C-alpha positions in Angstrom: 17.7 -22.6 4.4 20.4 -22.8 1.8 22.1 -26.1 1.4 25.1 -27.3 -0.5 26.1 -30.4 -2.5 29.4 -32.0 -1.6 31.7 -33.5 -4.3 34.4 -35.2 -2.3 35.8 -32.5 -0.1 34.4 -29.7 -2.2 31.0 -28.2 -1.1 29.2 -26.3 -3.8 26.7 -23.7 -2.5 23.3 -23.6 -4.2 22.0 -20.1 -4.8 18.7 -19.4 -3.2 16.0 -17.9 -5.4 13.3 -15.9 -3.7 9.8 -15.2 -5.1 8.1 -11.9 -4.2 4.4 -11.6 -5.0 2.5 -8.3 -5.1 -1.2 -8.6 -5.5 -2.6 -5.3 -6.5 -6.1 -4.0 -7.1 -6.3 -5.0 -10.8 -3.1 -7.0 -11.3 -0.8 -9.5 -9.8 3.0 -9.4 -10.2 5.5 -12.1 -9.3 9.3 -11.4 -9.5 11.9 -14.0 -8.9 15.1 -12.7 -7.4 18.4 -14.5 -6.7 19.8 -13.9 -3.2 21.9 -11.0 -4.5 18.8 -9.2 -5.6 19.2 -9.8 -9.4 15.8 -10.2 -11.2 15.6 -13.6 -12.9 12.0 -13.5 -14.2 8.9 -11.3 -13.9 5.3 -12.3 -14.6 2.2 -10.1 -14.5 -1.4 -11.1 -14.7 -4.3 -8.6 -14.9 -7.9 -9.0 -13.9 -11.1 -7.0 -14.2 -13.1 -6.1 -11.2 -16.9 -6.5 -11.1 -18.1 -2.9 -10.4 -21.7 -1.7 -10.0 -22.6 1.5 -8.3 -20.9 1.4 -4.9 -20.0 -2.3 -5.1 -16.6 -3.7 -6.2 -16.1 -7.5 -6.2 -14.1 -10.4 -7.7 -14.5 -14.1 -7.6 -11.9 -15.3 -5.0 -10.9 -18.2 -7.1 -9.8 -15.8 -9.8 -7.1 -14.5 -7.5 -5.9 -18.0 -7.0 -6.1 -18.9 -10.7 -4.0 -15.9 -11.6 -1.5 -16.7 -8.8 -1.2 -20.3 -9.9 -0.8 -19.4 -13.6 2.0 -16.9 -12.8 3.7 -19.3 -10.4 3.8 -22.1 -13.0 5.4 -19.8 -15.6 8.2 -19.1 -13.2 8.5 -22.6 -11.7 8.8 -24.1 -15.2 12.1 -22.3 -15.7 13.6 -21.8 -12.2 13.9 -23.3 -8.8 12.3 -21.4 -6.0 13.6 -21.5 -2.4 10.9 -19.4 -0.6 8.0 -17.1 -1.3 6.1 -14.4 0.4 3.0 -12.4 -0.6 1.9 -8.8 -0.1 -1.6 -7.7 -0.8 -4.0 -4.8 -0.2 -5.3 -4.9 3.3 -9.1 -4.7 3.2 -10.3 -7.1 0.5 -12.6 -9.5 2.3 -13.2 -13.2 1.5 -15.7 -15.4 3.3 -15.8 -19.2 3.0 -17.3 -22.3 4.5 -15.2 -24.7 6.7 -13.4 -26.2 3.7 -12.3 -22.8 2.4 -14.8 -22.7 -0.5 -16.1 -19.2 -1.1 -19.7 -18.3 -0.1 -19.6 -14.9 -1.8 -17.5 -12.8 -4.1 -14.5 -11.1 -2.6 -15.6 -7.7 -1.4 -12.7 -5.5 -2.7 -11.2 -2.8 -0.6 -12.6 -0.1 -2.9 -16.2 -1.3 -2.2 -18.3 1.4 -0.5 -21.6 -0.4 0.2 -21.1 -0.4 4.0 -21.5 3.3 4.7 -24.5 2.8 6.9 -22.7 0.1 8.9 -19.7 2.4 9.3 -22.0 5.1 10.8 -23.4 2.5 13.2 -19.9 1.5 14.4 -19.0 5.2 14.7 -22.2 5.8 16.8 -21.5 2.9 19.1 -17.7 3.2 19.7 -16.8 6.7 18.6 -13.7 7.8 16.6 -11.5 8.2 19.7 -12.0 4.7 21.0 -11.6 3.1 17.6 -8.4 5.1 17.0 -6.9 4.3 20.4 -7.4 0.6 19.8 -7.0 0.1 16.0 -4.9 3.1 14.9 -7.4 4.0 12.2 -8.4 7.7 12.2 -11.7 7.4 10.5 -14.5 4.8 10.4 -15.3 4.1 6.7 -17.0 1.5 4.6 -13.5 0.3 3.5 -12.8 -1.6 6.7 -13.6 -5.3 6.9 -15.5 -4.9 10.2 -18.0 -2.6 8.3 -18.3 -5.1 5.4 -19.0 -8.0 7.8 -21.7 -6.0 9.5 -23.2 -5.3 6.1 -23.2 -9.0 5.4 -24.9 -9.7 8.7 -27.7 -7.2 8.0 -28.1 -7.7 4.3 -27.1 -11.3 3.5 -28.1 -13.1 6.8 -28.4 -16.6 5.2 -24.8 -16.4 3.8 -23.5 -14.8 7.0 -24.8 -17.7 9.1 -22.8 -20.1 6.9 -19.4 -18.3 7.2 -16.8 -20.4 9.0 -13.6 -18.8 7.8 -13.0 -15.1 7.3 -9.9 -14.2 5.2 -8.2 -11.1 3.9 -6.6 -11.6 0.5 -3.1 -12.6 1.6 -4.6 -15.1 4.1 -6.7 -16.7 1.4 -3.7 -17.3 -0.9 -1.6 -18.6 2.0 -4.5 -21.0 2.8 -4.7 -22.2 -0.8 -0.9 -22.8 -0.8 -0.5 -24.5 2.6 -3.9 -25.3 4.0 -3.0 -23.2 7.1 -5.6 -20.8 8.4 -3.3 -18.0 9.4 -2.8 -14.2 9.0 -0.2 -11.6 10.0 -0.6 -8.4 11.9 0.4 -5.7 9.3 -2.4 -6.9 7.1 -5.0 -7.0 9.8 -4.2 -3.5 11.2 -7.0 -1.9 9.3 -9.6 -4.6 9.8 -11.0 -2.5 12.6 -11.1 -5.6 14.8 -7.4 -6.0 15.6 -6.1 -4.3 18.8 -2.7 -3.0 17.5 -1.6 -2.3 21.0 -1.7 -5.9 22.0 -1.6 -7.7 18.6 -4.8 -9.6 19.6 -8.3 -9.5 18.2 -10.6 -6.8 19.7 -13.3 -8.9 21.2 -15.7 -6.0 21.8 -15.8 -5.2 18.1 -16.2 -8.9 17.2 -19.2 -9.1 19.5 -20.7 -6.1 17.9 -20.4 -7.3 14.3 -21.4 -10.9 15.3 -18.1 -12.7 14.7 -16.4 -15.3 16.8 -12.6 -15.5 17.1 -12.5 -19.1 15.7 -13.9 -17.7 12.4 -10.7 -15.6 12.1 -7.2 -16.9 11.1 -4.5 -17.5 13.7 -2.5 -14.3 14.2 1.2 -14.6 13.4 4.1 -12.2 13.0 5.5 -11.4 9.5 8.4 -13.4 8.1 7.3 -16.7 9.8 7.4 -20.1 8.0 3.9 -21.6 7.8 4.5 -24.6 5.5 5.5 -25.5 2.0 4.0 -25.6 -1.5 5.5 -27.7 -4.2 8.6 -27.9 -2.1 8.8 -24.1 -1.7 9.0 -22.6 1.8 5.9 -20.3 2.3 6.4 -17.3 4.6 3.9 -14.9 6.1 4.2 -11.5 4.4 3.3 -7.9 4.9 0.7 -5.5 3.5 1.5 -3.9 0.2 2.7 -0.5 1.3 5.0 -1.9 3.9 6.5 -4.3 1.3 7.2 -1.4 -0.9 8.9 0.5 1.9 11.1 -2.5 2.7 12.0 -2.8 -1.0 12.9 0.9 -0.9 15.2 0.3 2.1 13.1 2.1 4.7 14.1 0.5 8.0 14.1 3.4 10.4 12.5 6.9 10.7 15.5 8.7 9.2 14.2 7.6 5.8 10.6 7.8 4.5 9.1 6.2 1.5 6.6 7.9 -0.8 4.8 6.1 -3.7 3.2 8.3 -6.3 1.1 6.0 -8.5 -2.6 6.3 -8.9 -2.7 7.4 -5.3 0.2 8.6 -3.1 1.2 6.6 0.0 3.8 7.6 2.7 5.3 5.1 5.1 7.2 6.2 8.2 8.6 3.6 10.7 8.1 4.5 14.4 8.5 2.9 17.8 5.6 4.9 19.3 1.8 4.6 18.8 0.8 8.3 18.5 -1.7 9.5 21.0 -5.2 10.5 20.0 -5.7 14.2 19.0 -8.9 15.5 17.7 -7.2 17.6 15.0 -4.3 15.2 14.3 -5.1 11.5 14.1 -2.2 9.8 12.4 -3.0 6.4 10.7 -0.9 3.8 12.4 -0.2 0.1 11.5 1.8 -2.7 13.0 5.1 -2.9 11.1 6.9 -6.0 9.9 9.1 -6.0 13.0 6.3 -5.7 15.6 6.8 -2.0 16.0 4.6 0.6 14.3 4.5 2.6 11.1 2.6 5.7 10.2 0.9 5.3 6.9 -1.0 8.0 5.0 -2.4 8.0 1.6 -4.2 10.3 -0.7 -6.8 9.0 -3.2 -5.6 11.3 -6.1 -2.0 11.7 -7.2 -0.7 10.3 -10.4 -4.3 9.5 -11.5 -4.8 13.3 -11.7 -2.1 13.7 -14.3 -3.4 10.7 -16.2 -6.9 12.2 -16.1 -5.6 15.4 -17.5 -3.6 13.7 -20.2 -6.5 11.4 -21.3 -9.0 14.2 -21.5 -7.1 17.3 -22.6 -3.8 16.1 -24.1 -4.8 13.5 -26.7 -1.8 11.7 -28.2 0.6 13.0 -25.6 2.9 10.8 -23.5 3.9 11.5 -19.9 7.3 12.5 -21.2 5.5 15.1 -23.4 3.7 16.4 -20.3 7.0 16.7 -18.4 8.4 18.8 -21.3 5.3 21.1 -21.2 5.6 21.5 -17.4 9.3 22.4 -17.7 8.4 25.4 -19.7 6.5 27.0 -16.8 8.1 28.8 -13.8 7.8 27.4 -10.3 4.5 28.5 -8.8 2.7 28.3 -12.2 2.2 32.1 -12.3 -0.4 31.9 -9.6 -2.3 28.8 -10.8 -3.1 26.3 -8.1 -4.6 22.8 -8.6 -6.7 21.3 -5.8 -6.1 17.5 -6.4 -9.3 16.2 -4.8 -10.8 14.4 -7.8 -11.7 11.5 -5.5 -12.2 13.3 -2.2 -9.8 13.9 0.6 -8.6 11.5 3.3 -5.5 12.9 5.1 -5.0 15.4 6.7 -8.6 16.4 6.2 -11.2 13.7 5.8 -13.9 14.8 3.4 -15.0 12.2 0.7 -17.1 14.9 -0.8 -14.2 17.2 -1.6 -13.7 17.9 -5.3 -10.8 19.1 -7.4 -10.4 22.5 -9.1 -8.0 24.8 -10.9 -7.9 28.0 -8.9 -6.5 31.4 -10.0 -7.0 30.6 -13.6 -6.5 33.5 -16.0 -6.2 34.1 -19.8 -2.4 33.9 -19.4 -2.4 30.3 -18.3 -1.9 27.5 -20.7 -2.1 23.7 -20.8 1.5 23.6 -19.7 0.6 25.6 -16.5 -2.1 23.1 -15.7 0.2 20.1 -16.1 2.8 21.7 -13.8 0.2 22.8 -11.3 -0.9 19.1 -11.0 2.7 18.1 -10.3 3.1 20.9 -7.7 -0.1 20.0 -6.0 1.0 16.4 -5.4 4.3 17.8 -4.0 2.3 20.1 -1.7 0.3 17.1 -0.5 3.5 15.3 0.3 4.8 18.2 2.3 1.4 18.6 4.1 1.4 15.0 5.0 5.0 15.1 6.3 4.0 18.1 8.5 0.9 16.2 9.7 3.0 13.2 10.6 5.5 15.5 12.3 8.3 13.8 10.3 11.9 15.1 10.3 13.5 12.6 8.0 16.8 13.0 6.2 15.7 11.6 2.9 12.6 10.4 0.9 12.7 7.3 -1.2 10.5 7.8 -4.1 8.6 5.0 -5.9 5.8 4.6 -8.5 5.3 6.2 -11.8 6.0 9.6 -10.4 9.6 8.6 -9.7 10.3 8.2 -13.4 9.8 12.0 -13.9 13.0 14.0 -13.1 11.1 17.2 -13.0 8.5 15.9 -10.6 11.2 14.5 -8.3 13.0 17.9 -8.4 9.7 19.7 -7.5 9.2 17.4 -4.5 12.8 18.0 -3.4 12.3 21.8 -3.6 8.9 21.8 -1.9 10.0 19.5 1.0 13.6 20.6 1.4 14.6 16.9 1.5 16.7 14.7 -0.8 14.5 12.7 -3.1 16.1 9.3 -4.0 14.8 7.0 -6.6 15.5 3.3 -6.9 17.2 1.2 -9.6 14.5 -1.4 -9.4 10.9 -0.5 -10.1 9.8 -3.7 -8.3 10.1 -2.4 -4.8 7.0 -4.2 -3.4 8.1 -7.6 -4.9 11.6 -7.0 -3.6 10.3 -6.3 -0.2 8.2 -9.5 -0.2 11.3 -11.5 -1.4 13.3 -10.0 1.4 10.6 -11.1 3.9 10.7 -14.6 2.4 14.5 -14.7 2.7 14.4 -13.6 6.3 11.7 -16.1 7.2 13.5 -19.0 5.5 16.8 -18.2 7.2 18.5 -17.1 4.0 19.0 -13.6 5.3 19.9 -12.6 8.9 17.5 -9.7 9.1 15.5 -7.2 7.1 18.0 -4.5 7.8 21.0 -6.6 6.6 19.2 -7.7 3.5 18.1 -4.2 2.6 21.6 -2.9 2.9 22.7 -5.7 0.5 19.9 -5.7 -2.0 18.3 -2.3 -2.2 20.0 -0.2 -4.9 19.4 3.5 -5.1 19.5 5.4 -8.4 19.2 9.1 -8.8 19.4 11.7 -6.0 17.6 15.0 -6.3 18.8 17.7 -3.9 16.8 20.9 -3.0 17.8 23.5 -5.5 16.9 26.5 -3.5 13.8 27.3 -5.5 11.4 28.9 -3.1 7.8 27.5 -3.1 6.8 29.2 0.1 4.2 31.5 -1.5 2.8 28.8 -3.8 2.5 26.4 -0.9 0.8 28.9 1.4 -1.6 29.7 -1.4 -2.4 26.0 -1.8 -3.1 25.7 2.0 -5.3 28.8 1.9 -7.4 27.4 -0.9 -7.6 24.0 0.8 -8.9 25.6 4.0 -11.6 27.2 2.0 -12.7 24.3 -0.2 -12.0 21.0 1.6 
């Protein structure tokens, strides 16, 4: 809560500074905002994951060391009123009773637990899992599968586990000593019942976990303690933080983030029913309602792959200039963007990418534009899959820096594409959550209206992509 200092009869208000922390797959970013949303300082720290075959790990203490180092850089210059953290959902950390790690963090990308995912699928079935957890597929990503792998492959370590954290939980514990978690983060654990907001006991029994090994469940934006005099507030998972930082507070506005992957977040009041041919990924949202969340494993990374391998010395601006030389529809060339498999709407990890319809007339410029169009087609296909009728799309990530790409998305979807003045949407979202939890802001909605600043607006130009989109869907049906 803000306070003031009185000098005689004059009370001087002290400006609150809010720290938003975004812990990504390979880097951590902290941004300190004042209560008007101005950025005071930004600090980033990178780390290298330990990867071998299907395993991806990191020493849990390394996350804390990077956090603490970045924090000290900011704290040495500025006061901090409150902080909140967003992280990826499925990175698993297992410790003893004192919170000392027993094993490396198993990062969300880790794929060792495929056999265990199949066992869970055989036991519970996709429909039951979806109707309880909101997750449409049972994959090695989910913490439940990772824990079952530990039980079957590292039984000596498994028996010693007393505390099970996801990444946000672990950092909150290091800050406050409180063993707590929040529900947006746990929605894809596969052992949270998102209908009730409680642990799913049947799944815990199957994987051999007791509830007292798991953190106490809390809502987002709740004060849990202090660190160094700073109020520490429960956060949200990373994609929800980004959507808050983009001002997405109801289903009239959707956020899309085109970075390495593409993620779409849609707030909703309704848990969608199970349908065999349309299972929509659903998470608990920051406000206790739900949000639909889809992602594709290949988006901006496809353009980077093409640049690195076929456009040596070219910048992304250079690629945009090339793409602008080509007519919409790429003269019949279609890119299938499945370099890392397909997740939504068709789940097929074995799917692979391709340039289809390639002729002697096509150039490197055609290929660049076809990649950009394919990502826009994925966006439209996912909006159709989610049955979304929004008024506008808030665009984030590296893709939002390309006017051409934004215009292609506007023309393909028929929606306004709006970019943001701040590139730090996830950190801003976490700072807003910190401010709400600490009582500095009245609500997420009010703070978004005050702090989220939009930048450019791209309106549909009337360019007709119908034929190109139908061609994309036809090729997808045949290849995915």
